[in-house]
C-alpha positions in Angstrom: 282.4 45.7 14.1 282.4 48.5 16.6 285.1 51.1 16.8 286.6 50.7 20.3 287.3 54.4 20.7 283.9 55.8 19.8 281.5 53.0 20.0 280.3 53.4 16.4 280.2 51.1 13.4 282.5 51.7 10.4 279.4 52.2 8.2 278.3 55.2 10.5 281.5 57.0 9.6 280.8 56.9 5.8 278.9 60.0 4.7 275.8 59.3 2.7 275.8 60.1 -1.0 272.1 59.9 -1.5 270.4 63.1 -2.7 267.7 62.9 0.0 270.4 63.0 2.6 272.0 66.2 1.1 271.1 69.7 2.3 267.9 70.9 0.9 269.6 73.7 -1.0 271.7 71.1 -3.0 268.8 68.8 -4.0 267.7 69.4 -7.7 264.0 69.0 -7.0 263.9 71.4 -4.2 266.1 73.9 -6.1 263.7 73.8 -9.0 260.7 74.5 -6.7 262.6 77.3 -4.9 264.4 79.0 -7.8 262.7 77.8 -11.0 263.9 75.3 -13.7 266.0 77.9 -15.5 268.3 78.2 -12.5 269.3 74.5 -12.7 272.3 73.1 -14.6 271.8 70.5 -17.3 273.1 67.8 -14.9 270.6 68.8 -12.3 267.7 68.7 -14.7 268.8 65.3 -16.0 269.0 64.1 -12.4 265.4 64.9 -11.9 264.5 62.8 -14.9 266.8 60.0 -13.9 265.3 60.1 -10.3 267.6 57.4 -8.7 271.2 56.4 -8.8 273.3 53.4 -7.7 275.1 52.6 -4.6 277.8 55.3 -4.2 276.5 57.2 -7.2 273.4 59.5 -7.0 271.2 60.8 -9.8 273.1 64.1 -9.9 276.4 62.2 -10.4 274.8 60.3 -13.3 273.6 63.6 -14.8 277.2 65.0 -14.6 278.7 61.9 -16.2 276.1 62.1 -19.0 276.9 65.7 -19.8 280.7 65.0 -19.6 280.4 61.9 -21.8 278.4 63.5 -24.6 279.8 67.0 -24.3 276.6 69.0 -24.9 272.8 68.8 -24.6 272.5 68.7 -28.3 274.6 65.5 -28.4 272.5 64.0 -25.7 269.3 64.9 -27.6 270.6 63.1 -30.7 271.6 60.0 -28.7 269.6 56.8 -29.0 268.3 54.6 -26.2 271.3 52.3 -26.7 273.8 55.2 -26.7 272.5 56.5 -23.4 272.9 53.2 -21.7 276.6 53.5 -22.0 276.5 55.4 -18.7 276.5 53.2 -15.6 273.2 53.8 -13.8 271.1 54.5 -17.0 269.2 51.4 -17.9 266.6 51.1 -20.6 263.7 52.7 -18.7 265.8 55.8 -17.8 267.2 56.0 -21.3 263.6 56.0 -22.7 262.6 58.7 -20.3 265.5 60.9 -21.5 264.8 60.4 -25.2 261.1 61.2 -24.5 262.0 64.4 -22.6 264.3 65.7 -25.4 261.9 64.8 -28.1 259.1 66.6 -26.2 261.2 69.7 -26.2 261.7 69.4 -29.9 258.0 69.0 -30.5 257.3 72.1 -28.4 259.6 74.1 -30.6 257.8 72.8 -33.7 254.4 73.7 -32.1 255.7 77.3 -31.4 256.4 77.6 -35.2 252.7 76.9 -35.9 251.5 79.8 -33.7 252.4 82.3 -36.4 254.9 84.5 -34.5 255.9 87.9 -35.8 259.5 87.7 -37.2 260.6 91.3 -37.4 263.9 91.0 -35.6 266.8 88.5 -35.9 266.3 87.8 -32.2 262.8 86.6 -33.0 264.1 84.3 -35.7 266.8 82.9 -33.5 264.3 82.2 -30.7 262.0 80.4 -33.1 264.6 78.0 -34.6 267.3 77.9 -31.9 266.4 74.6 -30.2 265.7 72.5 -33.2 268.8 73.6 -35.0 271.0 73.1 -31.9 270.8 69.4 -32.2 271.7 69.3 -35.9 275.3 68.1 -36.7 275.2 69.2 -40.3 274.5 72.5 -41.9 270.8 72.9 -42.8 269.5 75.7 -44.9 265.9 76.9 -44.1 263.7 79.7 -45.2 260.9 81.4 -43.2 258.0 82.4 -45.3 256.2 85.5 -43.9 253.2 87.6 -45.0 253.1 91.4 -45.4 252.8 91.8 -41.6 255.9 89.7 -41.0 253.9 86.8 -39.5 255.2 83.4 -40.1 253.4 81.3 -42.8 255.7 78.3 -42.4 259.3 77.0 -42.2 260.7 75.2 -45.2 264.0 73.2 -45.3 265.7 73.9 -48.6 268.9 71.8 -48.3 271.1 69.8 -45.9 274.8 69.5 -46.5 277.9 68.1 -45.0 279.5 69.5 -41.9 280.6 72.8 -43.5 279.0 72.9 -46.9 275.5 73.5 -48.1 274.1 73.7 -51.6 271.4 76.4 -52.1 269.7 77.0 -55.5 267.5 80.1 -55.9 264.9 78.0 -57.7 264.4 75.8 -54.5 264.4 78.9 -52.3 261.7 80.8 -54.1 259.5 77.9 -55.3 258.0 77.5 -51.8 257.7 81.3 -51.4 255.7 81.6 -54.6 253.5 78.6 -53.8 252.7 80.1 -50.3 252.2 83.6 -51.7 254.8 84.9 -49.2 255.5 88.6 -49.2 259.0 88.0 -48.0 261.4 85.4 -46.7 264.1 85.1 -44.1 267.1 82.9 -44.8 268.4 80.8 -41.9 271.1 78.2 -41.5 273.1 76.7 -38.6 276.9 76.4 -38.1 277.5 73.1 -36.3 280.9 74.5 -35.2 279.0 76.9 -33.0 280.6 80.0 -34.5 277.9 82.0 -36.2 280.3 84.2 -38.1 279.3 84.3 -41.8 281.7 82.7 -44.3 282.5 84.1 -47.7 280.1 81.5 -49.2 277.3 82.6 -46.8 277.8 86.2 -48.0 277.8 85.3 -51.6 274.6 83.1 -51.3 272.9 85.9 -49.5 273.7 88.5 -52.1 272.7 86.2 -54.9 269.3 85.5 -53.3 268.7 89.2 -52.6 269.1 89.9 -56.3 266.8 87.1 -57.3 264.2 88.2 -54.7 264.2 91.7 -56.2 263.4 90.2 -59.6 260.7 88.0 -58.1 259.2 90.9 -56.0 259.8 88.8 -52.9 262.0 90.6 -50.3 264.8 88.8 -48.6 264.5 90.3 -45.1 267.6 88.8 -43.5 270.0 85.9 -43.3 270.4 84.6 -39.7 273.1 82.2 -38.9 272.6 80.1 -35.7 275.5 78.9 -33.6 276.2 78.3 -29.9 277.1 80.7 -27.1 280.4 80.8 -25.4 281.7 82.8 -22.4 283.5 85.2 -24.8 280.6 85.2 -27.3 277.3 85.0 -25.4 275.3 85.9 -28.6 274.6 82.6 -30.4 273.5 84.0 -33.8 274.5 86.6 -36.4 272.4 88.7 -38.7 273.9 89.5 -42.1 271.6 92.5 -42.3 272.9 93.8 -39.0 276.4 93.2 -40.2 275.8 95.4 -43.2 275.9 92.9 -46.0 272.4 93.9 -47.3 273.6 97.4 -48.0 276.8 96.7 -50.1 
């Protein structure tokens, strides 16, 4: 039906929601090419993977819905193919694509571990383990075995606990270090709450392991706790050595 005043159809008066009809500066693919992937939001990156939307809902809208539904990239990374399909517009093929993309990111993090980085700062430790620990929803205690030059030998998982509790025994910690002939170790665990502030239990475990390490002639270099950044706390990890607990 034509509008008698303007001679246009009612469909012509409805703005298009398709990404290809949006200004170039608002399209995720073009923004990635122009500014780089790091400049894009999580929803925009997901939109690129999703590729297409539905009538009235474009791929970016679907990306935003996915982030809002799951709350974080870590939660999306842990989601199954069936879980992802709860979002309208994400069918089996798109869900499989998302699972594959997040798993690929995890494998890249694992590959970086095998390249024997130098772990001489807490920042280097956090960079190495940040991504794979971000998707864990329970506390996981790990040790980094390093040689005399502070190069990584390998990462060992010692224990995995409930949401707020981990059980760490010195025997399990130093058994792997002795077998690998490590010169030193770095203790690492995550706080699923996101707050990397050490608890009293974290401090006690650290001091106990330092004493055992002195007896075993295997130095405990640091204990790094991984969390998540916030606007008020952009640093997503803490170092018990930097906080002074190694000197008390």
